[in-house]
N, C-alpha and C positions, 0 to 999 in steps of 0.2 A: 757385224753381229749376226750369228747364225740363227736358224729357226728356233732351236731350243732356248737360246739365250733370250730372244725376243719374248717368247711365251712366259718364261720365268719372270722377266721384268714386269709383265702385265699382271701375273697372278701373285707376285710378291706383295704382301700387305705391310707396308711400313717398316719392314725389317728384313735383313738379308736372310735368305733361305739357308738352312743348314746344309751341310755337304750332302750331295745326292739330288737336290732339287725337288720341286713340287711334284713332278710326275712320279718320281721314285717313291715319294711319300704316299701318293695316292695308290700306287701299285702295291706298296707294303700293306696299306689298309685293306685292299681287296684280298690280298693273300691271307691276311690275318682272319678276316671274316670267313673266307672259304675254309680255312683250317678249323675254325670254331664250328662251322656247320658239319664238317666231317666228324669232329669229335662228338658233337651232339648226336649225330646219326648212329655212330658206333655205340654210344651209351644207351640209346634207345634199343638197339639190336641186342645188346647184352642184357638189358632189363627184360626184354621179351623172352629171353632164353631162360633166365633164372628166377623171374618173379613167380610166386606161388600161383598155381592154377586157379585157386578160389578167388584171388585178387582179380585175375583177368575176367573170370566169370561175373564177378560183382560189377566190373566196369561194363561188360556187355549187357548185363541186366539193367544197369542204369540207362544205357543207350536205348534198350528195348522199351523202356517205360515212357519214352518221348512220343507224343501223339502225332498223328498225321497233320492236324491243324497247326501244331507247333512249327513243323517244317514249312507248311504253306505260308504261315505268317512270316517266317524267316525270308522266304522268297519274295513275299510281298514288300519287304523292306527295300528290296532292290528293283522290283518291277511293279508298277502301279496296276498292271493288268491282272496280277495275281493277288492283289490285296483284297481280303474279305470285307464284306460290308459289316457295319456294326462294331462292337467292341472286340478287339483282337487280343491275342496273347500279350502283345507288347504295348498295349494301351497304357497310358500313364496311370490309370486306376489300378490295373492288374499288377503292373510292375511295382507301384507304390505299396499295394497290399502285400505283395510277396516279400519286399524288403522289410516292411514292418513286422511281418510274421517271422521272417528268418532271423532278423537281428534283435528285435525287441519282444518277440513272442506275444504280440498284441494284434487284435483285429480292429482296423480303423473304423469299421462299421459298428463296432460294439465297444463303447467307452469303458464298460465294466471289465473288459479284458485286461485293461491296464492294471486294475486292482487284482484281477484273477492271476495275473502273472507274478504277483508278489505274495498274494494270500491264497494258499492252495485250496482252502475251503470254498472259495468263490469261483473256482474254475468252471463249475456247471453253468454259470451265468453267461459264459461266452460261447455257447454251443449252437448258435443260430446260423452258422455259416455253412455253406455246402462243403462236402468233403473235398479236401485238397484245395483250400481257399487261395492258393497262390497260383503261379503259372503252371503250365501243363502237367496234369497227372491223370488225364482222362484215358479212355481206351487207346491202346496202341495201334499204330498202323502196321507195325511189323507182324504182330500175331493176333491182333484183335483181342488181346488179353492184357495181362498185368503189366503191370509193373507193380501186385502184390506188392508195385515198387515196386518193384518191382513191381510193384504190383498194382497196376490199374487194370484188372481183368475186366473183360467186357460183360456187362450184365444186361445190356440193352438190346443186343442183336445188331448194334451199330458198330461193327468191328473197325470201321475206318475212323470212328471216334470223333468227338469234338473236345476241344480243350475245356478244362474245368472253368466255369464262369461263376459270376456272383449271382446268377439267377436264382430266385426262390423256387422251392419245390412245390409239391401239390398245394394248390390254392393260391400260389404266387405270393404268399405273405410270410414264408419261412416257418410256418407252423408244422407240427408233426403230421405225417401222412396218416391216412385212415388205418384202423387195425387190420392186420392180416390174419386170416382164419384158416390156415392150412398146415398145421403141424400134424404129421402122420404118425400114428402108432405103428408098432411092428406089424400089425395085421393089415395096415394100409388104410384104415379108416381115418377120417379127419378128426383131429382132436382140437379143433379151433374153438371159437367162441368169443374172441376179441377181449378176453378178460385181461386187464392191465394191473399187475401187482403194484401196490403202492410202496414207496420207499419207507423204511422204518428206521433209518439212521445210517451211519457210516460217513466217512470222510474221503474226499478225493475220488469218488466214484467206485469205491469198493465196499463190501459189506463190513459190518462191525466186527464179525468173527469169521473171517474167511478160512477155508481149509488150507493149511500150509501146503505148499507144493511138496509132495512126497509124504504128507501126513495121512492119518487114518481116515477111512471112508466108512460110511454105514454099509453093511452088507445089503445087497439089493439095489444100490445106487445105480443110476442109468447113465449111459453115454448119449449125448445129443449131437447129431450130425446135421449140418445145414449148409447153405450156399448163399453168400452175399451176391455173387455174380453167377447165376445159375445157367446162363446160356453159352458158356465157354465150351467149345467143341474141338474137333480135330479134322485136319485137312483130309487124311485118308478115309475117314468115315463118311465125310460129306462129298467126296470127290470134288473138293473145292479147288479152284485154280491158284489160290494163294492163302497164306495164313490169315490175311485180313478178312477172309470170308469164313473163317472157322468159328461160326456161331450158329446156334440152332435152338428152337424152342423145345424140341423133343430129344434129339440125340446130343446130349451134352453131359457136363460134369456131374449132374445130379445122379446119373446112372452109377458113377463111381462111388458117390456117397451112399447110395442104396446098397451097393455091393459091400461096402465097408460095414454098414449097420447090420446087414443080413449075416455077414461072416461073424461079427461079434455075437449075434444071437446064437449062431451055431456053436460057438465056443462056450456059450453059457453066460455071456455078459449082456444084460438088458440094454437095448439100444432103441433110440427114437430117431427118425429121419424126417426132415422137412425138404420137400422138393418145390417149394413155392416159386412160381415164375413171376417175379415182381413186375416186369413190364406189362403183363396182362392182368395181374391182380390189383395193382395200385392205380387208381384214377389219377391222371395228371402225373404219371411216373416221370421221375427225373433221375438219371443215372448218378448224379452227384450225391444223392441221398441214399445210395445202396446200403451203406452200413447202418443208417437209421432204420431203414425198412427191416433189415435182418435183425436188428436189436429188438424190434417189436416181436419178431418171430421167437427170439430167445426168451423174451419176457413171458410170452404166452406159454411157452414150453415149461418154464418154471412154475407158472400159475397152475398148470395142469399136472405137472410131475415134479413135485417139490424136492425129490431125491436125486436130481441130476448132479453127477459128479464131474464128468469130463465134457467139454464142448469143443467141437472141431468144425471150423469153417473151411470146407474143401473147395479149392480152386484149381484151375489149369494155368500153368505158367505161360510166358510168351517167348521163352528162349528157344534157340534152334535145337534140332534133334540131337546133335552131338553133345550138347550140354545136358539134355533132359533124359538121356537114355543110358541105362546100365545093362551090361551083358553079364549075367551070373549063371554059371553052369551051362553056358551055351544058349541061354534063353534071355530074351530082351525084356526089360522092365522099364516102366516110366519112373524116373527118379523123383524123390521126395525132397521138398525144400520147406523148412520151417520158418515162418515169418513172425517176428516179435515187434510190437509197436511200443516205442519209448514214450509216447504221449501218456501212456498209462503209468501212473506214479509208482506202481508196484510191478513194473515189467520184469524185474529180475526173477520174480517168482514164476512168471509165465515162461521165461527163458529156461529156468531150472526144470520145469515140467517138460518142455520141448526137448531138453538135453537128455532126459531119462528115456524118452521114446527113441531119440536119435541113437543113443548108445545101444539100445536093444536091437534096433535095425542093423547097426554096424556089426554087431556080434553074429547075427544070423545071416545077414545079407550084406556083406562088405561092399561098399560102393553104391548102395541103393540110395543113401541119403546124401544130399548136397550140403548138408550142414544147417546152420541157423543164421538167419540174417536179422540182425538187430537194426531195424530202421530208425531213422532219426525221429525228432519230435514234431516235424512239420508235416503238412499234408494230411493224409488219412492217419497213419501212425498210431492207431489205437486198436482198431479192428475188434471192438467189443470185448477186448481182453480184460478190461477193468471189472467185467462181470464176475470173473472168477480167476484165481491163480492157475486153475487147471483148464484154461481156455487158450486155444492156439489156432492160428491160420496155417493151413498146409497146402502147398502147391504140389499137385501130382502131374508130372509130365509136362509136355508142351504141345503146341499145335500140330507137330509132325509125329507125335506118338499115336498109337492105335488104342482103341477101347480095350482090346485084349491085353495089351501091355499094362494099361492102367488098372484093369481088373486084377492082374497078378500082383501089382503093387498094393492094391487095396487089401488083398488077402494077407500079404506080408505085414502090412501096417496094422491090420486087425490083431495079428498075433502079438506084435510088440505092445500095442495098447492094452491087450488083455493081460500081458505079463506085468505091466506097470500098474494096472488096476488091481490085480491080485495082491501085489506087494503093498498097495495102499489100504487094503481092507483089513481091519483088525476085528476079527469076529468077537473077541472078548472085550473089546474097548467100549466105552460108553458112547452113545450116539453123538456124532459130531454134526454141527449145523453146517450144511453146504452153503456156498456163496449164493446170494440171492440176486437174480437178474434185476429185480425191481429196484435194487439199490445202486445200479450202475448209472452213471451220468452219461449224457450225450457228448461230453467234452471231447473225447477222442474221435467222434464220428463227424469230423469237420472236413 
């Protein structure tokens, strides 16, 4: 009996091996697996070649929205030396909350959310959770900014970010933060006062008679520009060593918002700008409540200027320069990205509003807009857009763009907004009630 025969007799299990023997079968399995891997690799290569560019960018944006602490916690699963103290991203509590939110759309800490998930009118009762109540949606490590989902832009100055936790905001009891008193008029004076408009009706976080997207506006209605994450900045402007350091209390995205409102004023469209720096204005500031803070700013603006028609929350994206830069006529611009939150029950109206501005930009500045990203219903996913169908979050450029490039985009954006505004104003129409911020629930600001 030779060597092969002896091994076959040992490996044979109760029945004679088919022709070719055990080792030939093992070799055939290895060859089959190898061929399968080659086929899969070829399929991936072909997919990379033909998949639409926007799909790739969406995937990159999703990767950009992962926080530094998320990666640290992943490493901590393998090395005890890298494990953070306290509750981590992958703690049983966080994972359980995330799964419950993702699959059941309920908040384990708020029993009323079970009813709210089935009865739309009760959804305001489940709004006590910090924004992004699941696993990581905090400031990104890659760019110190969004993930707008994409966007978890950095509003704290903590560009390296912390994962979103269940910690309560100001006061530690989950109550609303103190009023913010810093809405600026076009002349630059404070228009604060902390006046909180009271709800007068409406369902699902919107007003009883909202202005339809594209519908008529009262002549003289104003545009309100603000920033939920005001400290987002740029590597070139700060001479920063990395995108993670692109944050600053002075040189930041509020300058772009100011440029946009000033340009609208020059065009003849009344504009109001808020440059509130929440990390310094809010006692016990908690990044997780950024959109709750900015909602109060919006409410105050409505209380003082009841004729607000359009609302724009201006951010800076986290994507790399090749994604956030457009060259038009030999000049570089910071690209625009419109973000729509689907946690708002009437998100289609906000999307239609964003689409009108996108189309205007594409007509005059082809390639300047990256399109519209309809985020899912988890995490932030509302962005104060239930306040009005004419409310939208706009990402302008990324951490590797410059302020000059962002200013060019603000000027182009102002022209597009002005065109949409003029089309929406019907001089001879009867006055139309604009959406009231006081009737917006905090449901989406979780």
